[in-house]
KETILUM-826035 format. One record per residue (C-alpha): y, x, z. Coordinates in steps of 0.1 Angstrom, whole numbers, padded with zeros to 4 digits, always signed. Each point is the difference from the previous one (the first is absolute). Layout:
BEGIN
YXZ;...
***
This chain:
BEGIN
-0123+0589+0218;-0011-0014-0033;-0038-0009-0005;-0019+0004-0029;-0027-0028+0011;+0003-0029-0024;+0012-0030+0023;-0027-0030+0003;+0028-0028+0005;+0022-0011-0030;+0034-0023+0002;-0012-0035-0010;+0028+0000-0023;+0013+0035-0019;+0034-0016-0008;+0027+0022+0010;+0024-0002-0021;+0037-0005+0005;+0005-0029-0025;-0011-0022-0010;-0018+0004+0031;-0034-0013+0015;-0005-0037+0000;-0007-0016+0030;-0037+0002+0019;-0019-0030-0014;+0023-0004-0031;-0021-0016-0033;+0020-0013-0031;-0009-0040+0015;+0030+0012+0024;+0022-0014-0033;-0017-0028-0009;+0030-0021+0008;+0023+0019-0020;+0020-0021-0024;-0011+0017-0031;+0016-0019-0032;+0027-0018+0019;+0040+0010+0000;+0012+0017+0029;+0029-0026-0002;-0024-0026+0007;-0003-0015+0036;-0029+0011+0013;-0001+0038-0013;+0036+0002+0015;-0014-0013+0032;-0023+0029-0004;+0023+0027-0007;+0023-0014+0029;-0032+0008+0021;+0003+0035-0006;+0037-0005+0015;-0005-0017+0029;-0038+0016+0011;+0016+0031-0006;+0032-0008+0026;-0020-0008+0021;-0023+0024+0005;+0025+0027+0001;+0020-0017+0027;+0031+0001-0026;+0030-0016+0015;+0011-0037-0011;+0034+0005-0014;-0015+0026-0027;-0013-0012-0033;-0032+0018-0019;-0010-0006-0036;-0025+0010-0029;+0018+0023-0022;-0015+0019-0030;-0015+0038-0006;-0012+0004+0031;+0017+0014+0032;+0015+0029-0026;+0017-0028-0018;+0012-0018+0038;+0013+0034+0009;+0021+0004-0033;+0011-0036-0003;+0016+0007+0038;+0016+0032-0011;+0011-0015-0035;+0017-0031+0018;+0016+0017+0033;+0007+0033-0005;+0033+0015-0008;+0021-0021+0025;-0004+0029+0025;-0009+0035+0002;-0037+0003+0000;-0028+0026+0019;-0031+0001-0014;-0029+0014+0024;-0026+0022-0022;-0030+0009+0018;-0028-0009-0026;+0001+0000-0038;+0009-0044+0001;+0028+0007+0020;+0012+0031-0023;-0004-0028-0030;+0022-0023+0016;+0029+0030+0003;-0006+0009-0037;+0006-0036-0006;+0029+0000+0021;+0020+0031-0013;-0012+0002-0037;-0007-0036-0009;+0026-0017+0017;+0021+0033+0000;+0016-0007+0036;+0025+0028+0009;+0003-0007+0034;-0039-0002+0006;-0021+0032+0018;-0035+0003+0007;-0007+0013+0037;-0036+0020-0012;-0030+0013+0021;-0029+0018-0014;-0036-0016-0002;-0013-0004+0039;+0034-0009+0017;+0029-0028+0001;+0037+0012-0008;+0026+0008+0022;+0007-0035+0014;+0029+0008+0022;+0018+0008-0040;-0003-0042-0008;+0038-0012+0002;-0001-0040+0012;+0029-0005-0028;-0023+0012-0030;-0027-0023-0009;-0034+0016+0004;-0035-0001-0021;-0029+0012+0012;-0036-0005+0003;-0015-0011+0033;-0035+0020-0009;-0005+0027-0025;-0028-0010-0019;-0003+0030-0017;+0008+0027+0033;-0015-0024+0029;+0030+0000+0019;+0015-0029+0016;+0031-0009+0019;-0006-0005+0041;+0030-0010+0012;+0035-0018-0016;+0019+0017+0024;+0021+0017-0027;+0011-0033-0016;+0033-0013+0015;-0005-0038+0015;+0040-0002-0010;-0006+0015-0033;+0022-0009-0029;-0023+0013-0027;-0034-0021-0015;-0035+0017+0010;-0023-0006-0031;-0033+0010+0013;-0030+0002-0027;-0029-0008+0024;-0029-0003-0023;-0026+0019+0021;+0015-0010+0035;+0003-0040-0005;-0030-0018+0020;-0011+0040+0013;+0029+0006+0025;+0030-0018+0016;+0027+0001-0017;+0036-0001+0014;+0017-0029-0018;+0028-0001+0023;+0013+0034-0017;-0013-0008-0034;+0018-0023-0027;-0020+0004-0030;-0037+0004+0004;-0028+0004-0030;-0039+0000-0004;-0025-0008-0023;-0032-0020-0002;-0022+0032-0008;+0002+0021+0032;-0011-0012+0037;-0012-0032-0010;-0018+0012-0032;+0015-0022-0025;+0005+0000-0036;+0032+0022-0017;+0025-0010-0016;+0017-0022+0021;+0030+0008+0028;+0014-0014+0031;+0036+0004+0009;+0009-0015+0037;+0039-0001+0004;+0023-0002+0033;+0032-0019+0001;+0022+0034-0001;-0018+0005-0033;+0002-0039-0015;+0037+0005+0005;-0001+0033-0019;-0012-0019-0025;+0026-0026-0004;+0028+0021+0008;-0004+0030-0020;-0005+0003-0037;-0019+0033-0015;+0023+0018-0030;-0029-0001-0018;-0020-0028-0022;-0028-0011+0017;-0035-0011-0013;-0013-0030-0001;-0028+0005+0022;+0025+0017+0028;+0023-0028+0004;+0000-0021+0032;+0037-0014+0000;+0011-0027-0028;+0032-0017-0006;+0011+0019+0033;-0028-0018+0020;-0034+0015+0012;-0031-0011-0022;-0017-0017+0031;-0031-0006-0020;-0011+0032-0002;-0005+0000+0034;-0022-0033+0000;-0025+0008-0027;+0024-0001-0033;-0006+0034-0010;+0022+0020-0025;-0029+0003-0031;-0032-0014-0001;-0023+0011+0026;-0040+0006-0001;-0015-0030+0023;-0034+0015-0001;+0021+0029+0020;+0017-0026+0019;-0034-0017+0015;-0014+0038+0009;+0036+0008+0016;-0006-0034+0023;-0039+0008+0004;+0011+0036+0017;+0026-0020+0021;-0024-0025+0010;-0024+0032+0011;+0031+0016+0017;+0001-0031+0024;-0033+0002+0007;-0002+0031+0017;+0031-0006+0020;+0028+0000-0020;+0027+0031-0002;-0018+0011+0037;-0031+0004-0016;+0008+0012-0030;+0020+0030+0016;-0031+0008+0022;-0025+0002-0027;+0021+0025-0015;+0007+0019+0029;-0038+0000+0009;-0002+0017-0031;+0027+0024+0007;-0012+0011+0035;-0038+0008-0017;+0019+0024-0021;+0016+0016+0026;-0029+0005+0022;-0018+0012-0029;+0030+0026-0006;+0003+0012+0033;-0035+0015-0004;+0000+0011-0038;+0003+0036-0010;+0014-0007-0030;+0024-0032+0000;+0031-0008+0008;+0027-0029-0001;+0022+0004-0023;+0029-0018+0023;+0012+0023+0025;+0009-0023+0028;-0032-0020+0013;+0027-0031+0004;+0008+0001-0033;-0035+0002-0015;-0009-0027-0023;-0027-0025+0010;-0005-0012-0038;+0004+0027-0022;-0013+0031+0021;+0009+0031-0019;-0024+0030+0007;+0004+0038-0004;-0014+0031-0001;+0002+0021+0032;-0024+0027-0007;+0002+0012-0038;+0019+0024-0025;+0030-0018-0010;-0013+0008-0038;-0033-0019+0002;+0010-0031+0020;+0008-0021-0035;-0034+0013-0013;-0019-0013+0034;+0018-0032+0000;-0007-0008-0038;-0036+0007+0005;-0006-0017+0038;+0017-0031-0017;-0027+0008-0031;-0030+0003+0023;+0008-0032+0022;+0004-0022-0026;-0035+0010-0020;-0018-0004+0033;+0017-0033+0002;+0015+0000+0034;+0038+0003-0005;+0018-0008-0031;+0037+0009-0006;+0002+0026+0030;+0024+0024-0019;+0037+0007+0016;+0032-0008-0023;+0005+0023-0030;+0031+0011+0015;-0010+0001+0037;-0013+0034+0014;-0041+0005-0007;-0021-0022+0017;-0016-0038+0008;+0013-0033+0005;-0021-0027+0017;+0016-0036-0004;-0004-0017+0027;+0016-0032+0001;-0012-0034+0017;-0023-0009-0028;-0022+0032+0006;-0019+0001+0029;-0002+0030+0029;-0037+0000-0003;+0000+0012-0035;+0032+0027+0006;-0025+0014+0030;-0031-0001-0023;+0021+0018-0026;+0010+0029+0022;-0032+0021+0002;-0004-0005-0036;+0036+0022-0003;-0012+0029+0021;-0033-0003-0019;+0015+0002-0033;+0028+0026+0012;-0033+0021+0010;-0016-0003-0034;+0039+0011-0021;+0004+0026+0019;-0033+0013-0001;-0001-0001-0039;+0036+0014-0003;-0014+0030+0025;-0030+0005-0026;-0023-0009+0033;
***
């Protein structure tokens, strides 16, 4: 039952935005003192720093040795678009849609690339699509974790080991927080701004040998913008995967990315990062079990995200839910205990708690009584009590 008593304990950091996300614990601007400001990104030392982002990312994620990973423009969005524009069209494609970003990928494939042999396998917020429909002869585009729905894939069994098509995986809110099934994926993308709390605008693109083969043997029917080109003269542009970026990167942001990766190593690498995220999810799950008004948007427990934790109202008239959510967010921000907790605009009314690795599980636990308090205040106001 929600209580009206104002909690005493406050989160140490009230930042729960899903992007840009909270900086790592203990971060100060002093961490960026070594940035190569005013230097060319083509010079040896700055290029080495960019390559450090690549190598540390590869090592922490446990990526197979024969994969390539590089820094690309325009955040995770740019990385996904690069993959789709350069590789799709060779085969029919299935786009798995269960939240807003995967819906955006479907829209781009159907309406921008205009692929006639594309189909969107859709599910409402809170569920995954019917995975039995996925054709192993088709290319597949999916978001491993729904940032706007709080639903993640809990298994890759639906992806055939002997598939003929490629699997393009948007992993921006999953990388560094979840075990990715590298043997079932061919293209994986993410951004610096999510789980490790880096700054935005830079994307990461990882390619399996099968994806590289597609790049070298398939030429799309449409022209490619310069920032999408990974092949020149029939050969892969290898420099992209060694820190030679397609366009000019921010060396200040690169320094910040390296700082986040070093912090990740200090907390136990991927295992430690996953543990932090899962601890936050466990705290919310325990709280939800005793809640009279909140539930998970994700219907299947094993599919509940440990980064983008999306909550729905379980005991309110649907007509008042949007107003309650909006007012709760405003109350929590006014109190300074939780910022950016609103659910995504296209999702059902509710709240979203970002619990990526840079968010302390203790801060998530401290936030939960404040949710009860805010709910009590807002619903009492609406009821005129």
